[in-house]
C-alpha positions as CSV (number, residue, x, y, z in Angstrom):
1,X,-25.5,-24.9,1.4
2,X,-26.4,-28.5,1.7
3,X,-30.1,-28.1,2.5
4,X,-30.4,-25.8,-0.8
5,X,-27.2,-26.4,-3.0
6,X,-25.6,-29.9,-2.7
7,X,-28.7,-32.0,-1.8
8,X,-31.0,-30.8,-4.7
9,X,-27.6,-30.8,-7.2
10,X,-26.6,-35.0,-6.1
11,X,-30.3,-36.1,-5.0
12,X,-32.4,-34.5,-8.1
13,X,-34.9,-33.3,-5.1
14,X,-34.4,-31.6,-2.2
15,X,-35.0,-33.9,1.3
16,X,-33.1,-32.7,3.8
17,X,-35.2,-30.6,6.3
18,X,-38.5,-31.2,4.2
19,X,-39.3,-34.8,6.0
20,X,-42.6,-33.2,7.2
21,X,-43.9,-32.2,3.5
22,X,-42.7,-35.1,1.7
23,X,-43.9,-37.4,4.7
24,X,-46.5,-35.7,6.7
25,X,-48.0,-39.1,8.6
26,X,-44.6,-39.0,10.2
27,X,-45.7,-36.0,12.5
28,X,-49.4,-36.7,12.4
29,X,-50.8,-38.0,15.7
30,X,-50.0,-41.6,16.0
31,X,-47.9,-44.7,17.7
32,X,-44.9,-46.5,17.2
33,X,-44.4,-50.0,18.4
34,X,-40.9,-51.8,18.9
35,X,-39.4,-54.9,20.8
36,X,-36.0,-55.3,22.3
37,X,-34.6,-58.9,23.5
38,X,-35.6,-61.0,20.8
39,X,-32.5,-62.4,20.0
40,X,-31.0,-62.0,23.1
41,X,-31.0,-65.5,25.2
42,X,-30.8,-64.1,28.6
43,X,-33.6,-61.6,29.5
44,X,-37.1,-60.7,28.9
45,X,-38.7,-59.6,25.5
46,X,-40.0,-56.1,26.0
47,X,-42.3,-54.7,23.8
48,X,-43.0,-50.6,24.0
49,X,-45.5,-48.5,22.3
50,X,-45.1,-44.3,22.2
51,X,-47.5,-41.7,20.9
52,X,-46.9,-38.6,19.1
53,X,-48.2,-35.7,17.8
54,X,-46.8,-32.9,15.8
55,X,-45.3,-30.9,18.8
56,X,-44.2,-34.5,20.0
57,X,-42.9,-35.8,17.0
58,X,-40.4,-32.3,16.4
59,X,-39.5,-32.3,20.1
60,X,-38.2,-35.9,19.8
61,X,-36.5,-35.2,16.5
62,X,-34.7,-32.0,18.2
63,X,-33.3,-34.7,20.9
64,X,-32.4,-36.7,18.0
65,X,-34.1,-39.4,18.9
66,X,-33.4,-42.6,16.5
67,X,-33.1,-46.2,16.0
68,X,-31.6,-47.9,19.5
69,X,-29.2,-50.2,17.2
70,X,-27.3,-46.9,16.3
71,X,-26.9,-45.8,19.8
72,X,-23.9,-47.6,21.1
73,X,-23.8,-47.6,25.0
74,X,-26.2,-48.1,27.5
75,X,-25.7,-44.9,29.5
76,X,-26.7,-43.1,26.2
77,X,-29.5,-45.6,25.9
78,X,-30.7,-44.8,29.4
79,X,-29.9,-41.2,29.4
80,X,-32.3,-40.9,26.2
81,X,-34.8,-43.2,27.5
82,X,-35.0,-40.5,30.3
83,X,-35.7,-37.2,28.2
84,X,-38.2,-39.2,26.1
85,X,-39.9,-40.7,28.7
86,X,-39.9,-37.0,30.7
87,X,-41.3,-35.4,26.9
88,X,-44.0,-38.1,26.6
89,X,-45.3,-37.8,30.0
90,X,-48.3,-40.7,30.3
91,X,-48.2,-41.5,26.5
92,X,-46.0,-44.4,26.4
93,X,-46.5,-48.2,27.8
94,X,-44.1,-50.8,28.3
95,X,-45.0,-54.6,28.1
96,X,-42.0,-56.7,29.5
97,X,-42.4,-60.3,29.2
98,X,-39.9,-62.0,31.7
99,X,-37.9,-65.2,31.0
100,X,-40.7,-67.6,33.1
101,X,-43.7,-65.7,31.1
102,X,-41.7,-66.0,27.9
103,X,-41.1,-69.8,28.2
104,X,-44.9,-70.6,29.2
105,X,-46.1,-68.4,26.0
106,X,-43.5,-70.2,23.8
107,X,-44.9,-73.6,24.9
108,X,-48.4,-73.0,24.5
109,X,-47.6,-70.6,21.3
110,X,-45.0,-72.5,19.6
111,X,-43.8,-69.2,17.7
112,X,-42.1,-66.2,18.7
113,X,-44.3,-64.0,16.0
114,X,-47.3,-65.1,17.8
115,X,-46.2,-63.8,21.2
116,X,-44.4,-60.7,19.2
117,X,-48.4,-60.2,18.1
118,X,-49.5,-60.8,21.9
119,X,-47.2,-58.2,23.0
120,X,-47.4,-55.7,20.3
121,X,-51.5,-56.2,20.9
122,X,-51.1,-55.5,24.6
123,X,-48.9,-52.5,24.0
124,X,-51.4,-51.1,21.9
125,X,-54.3,-51.6,23.9
126,X,-52.4,-50.3,27.1
127,X,-51.3,-46.9,25.0
128,X,-55.0,-46.6,23.6
129,X,-56.3,-46.4,27.4
130,X,-54.2,-43.3,27.8
131,X,-54.5,-42.0,24.1
132,X,-58.1,-43.6,23.2
133,X,-58.4,-41.1,20.0
134,X,-54.8,-42.6,18.7
135,X,-56.1,-43.2,14.9
136,X,-52.8,-45.3,13.8
137,X,-50.2,-47.5,15.2
138,X,-46.9,-48.5,13.1
139,X,-44.4,-51.3,13.6
140,X,-41.9,-52.8,12.0
141,X,-42.3,-55.9,9.8
142,X,-41.9,-59.3,11.5
143,X,-45.2,-60.9,10.4
144,X,-48.5,-60.8,9.0
145,X,-50.8,-57.8,10.0
146,X,-53.6,-60.1,11.0
147,X,-51.5,-61.8,13.7
148,X,-51.7,-58.5,15.6
149,X,-55.2,-57.8,14.6
150,X,-56.4,-61.0,15.6
151,X,-54.5,-60.6,19.2
152,X,-56.2,-56.8,19.5
153,X,-59.3,-57.0,22.1
154,X,-62.2,-55.1,20.8
155,X,-61.4,-51.6,21.6
156,X,-57.8,-52.0,19.6
157,X,-59.7,-53.3,16.8
158,X,-60.6,-50.0,15.9
159,X,-57.1,-48.7,15.0
160,X,-55.6,-48.7,11.8
161,X,-52.2,-50.9,11.9
162,X,-49.6,-50.8,9.8
163,X,-46.3,-52.7,9.5
164,X,-43.1,-51.9,7.1
165,X,-39.6,-52.7,6.7
166,X,-37.1,-50.2,8.6
167,X,-40.1,-48.5,10.6
168,X,-37.5,-46.9,13.2
169,X,-37.0,-44.2,10.7
170,X,-40.2,-43.0,12.1
171,X,-39.5,-41.1,15.6
172,X,-42.4,-43.0,17.2
173,X,-41.3,-46.3,16.4
174,X,-37.6,-44.9,17.4
175,X,-38.8,-43.5,20.2
176,X,-40.6,-47.3,21.4
177,X,-37.2,-48.8,20.4
178,X,-35.0,-46.5,22.8
179,X,-38.0,-47.3,25.8
180,X,-38.2,-51.0,24.9
181,X,-34.1,-51.3,24.9
182,X,-33.8,-49.2,28.5
183,X,-36.3,-51.4,30.2
184,X,-34.8,-54.4,28.6
185,X,-31.2,-53.4,30.1
186,X,-32.7,-52.5,33.5
187,X,-34.6,-55.8,33.6
188,X,-30.9,-57.6,32.6
189,X,-29.3,-55.7,35.3
190,X,-31.9,-56.7,37.9
191,X,-31.8,-60.1,36.7
192,X,-28.2,-60.7,37.1
193,X,-27.9,-59.3,40.5
194,X,-30.6,-61.7,41.6
195,X,-28.8,-64.4,40.5
196,X,-25.1,-63.2,41.7
197,X,-23.7,-62.9,37.9
198,X,-23.5,-60.7,35.1
199,X,-25.5,-61.6,32.1
200,X,-24.2,-60.7,28.5
201,X,-26.4,-59.5,25.8
202,X,-27.0,-61.4,22.9
203,X,-26.5,-64.9,22.0
204,X,-22.2,-65.0,21.6
205,X,-19.3,-67.0,22.8
206,X,-19.6,-64.9,25.9
207,X,-23.1,-65.6,26.6
208,X,-22.9,-69.1,26.4
209,X,-19.5,-69.2,28.8
210,X,-21.8,-67.4,31.4
211,X,-24.9,-69.7,30.7
212,X,-22.4,-72.6,31.5
213,X,-20.9,-71.1,34.8
214,X,-24.6,-70.6,35.6
215,X,-25.7,-74.0,34.9
216,X,-22.8,-75.5,37.2
217,X,-23.8,-73.1,40.1
218,X,-27.8,-73.8,39.9
219,X,-28.5,-76.5,37.4
220,X,-30.0,-75.8,33.8
221,X,-33.3,-75.2,35.5
222,X,-32.1,-71.9,36.1
223,X,-32.7,-71.6,32.3
224,X,-36.3,-71.3,32.9
225,X,-36.0,-68.0,35.0
226,X,-33.2,-66.4,33.3
227,X,-33.4,-67.3,29.6
228,X,-35.4,-68.4,26.1
229,X,-35.3,-72.0,26.7
230,X,-36.2,-72.5,23.0
231,X,-33.0,-71.0,21.7
232,X,-30.4,-73.2,20.4
233,X,-27.7,-71.8,23.0
234,X,-29.8,-73.8,25.6
235,X,-28.4,-77.4,23.7
236,X,-24.8,-75.9,23.3
237,X,-24.8,-74.9,26.6
238,X,-25.9,-78.5,28.2
239,X,-24.2,-80.7,25.9
240,X,-20.6,-80.1,27.2
241,X,-21.7,-80.1,30.2
242,X,-23.2,-83.7,30.0
243,X,-26.5,-82.3,30.6
244,X,-29.9,-82.4,28.7
245,X,-32.9,-80.4,28.5
246,X,-34.9,-83.5,30.0
247,X,-32.5,-84.2,32.6
248,X,-32.8,-80.1,33.7
249,X,-36.3,-80.3,33.8
250,X,-36.5,-77.8,30.4
251,X,-39.0,-78.2,27.7
252,X,-37.8,-79.9,24.5
253,X,-36.4,-78.4,22.0
254,X,-38.4,-76.8,19.0
255,X,-39.2,-79.3,16.3
256,X,-37.5,-78.4,13.0
257,X,-39.8,-77.7,10.5
258,X,-38.8,-79.3,6.9
259,X,-39.6,-77.8,3.6
260,X,-41.0,-80.0,1.3
261,X,-41.6,-78.4,-2.1
262,X,-44.7,-78.6,-4.0
263,X,-45.0,-80.5,-7.0
264,X,-46.3,-78.3,-10.2
265,X,-49.6,-79.4,-11.6
266,X,-48.6,-81.3,-14.9
């Protein structure tokens, strides 16, 4: 009744149940790429890529694979990630950039988008080793496509790249988002165990409190191994403790870009 009566009356067209007809690319062979940890002070930046064809896409949809941001508990995330890994077999890849490597890359590149482009390119290349015939890669929009294209090596440059907003609606990108978040959660747990603390996600007051406790125990240099040092959170934590980036051996804060409007030609 919803599919054939209510939906056509409300929308003026039938969509529910017709996704494959309206968007055949969604089940055509391609890989989805997505990341996790970009907005989290603690932990790694993780990029995952997942390959689907028609059969895999239908099976993932039947599992209710969706954007990882709509999954509300870590347990549900890990359970679904296990099912995805089982269905994909070897047709996925995960690139985890730990805090130490992330901070080195940021020092060299000076831009989160450049690190993302490098990570996306690495994930694409790694998956092409496993599925060399994959014709297309889709990811969420985060910067110019040329950034990824430049980062790809010779083999990866043959693949068609596509970025679009809300790409997580694509089942391959959704699967990649869940695999990336699952790897991020596992890495956060191991990192917390290594330092004897529970590391909260995000960049909230709770995160700042945990960061301050960590600094008091081990000094600010611990951020090089646990956190993304370019975050403003670094200064927010060190300041009240009477410490600075320089005193703790941390890289300087990123320079703020000042917008200077162009003068119009007269």
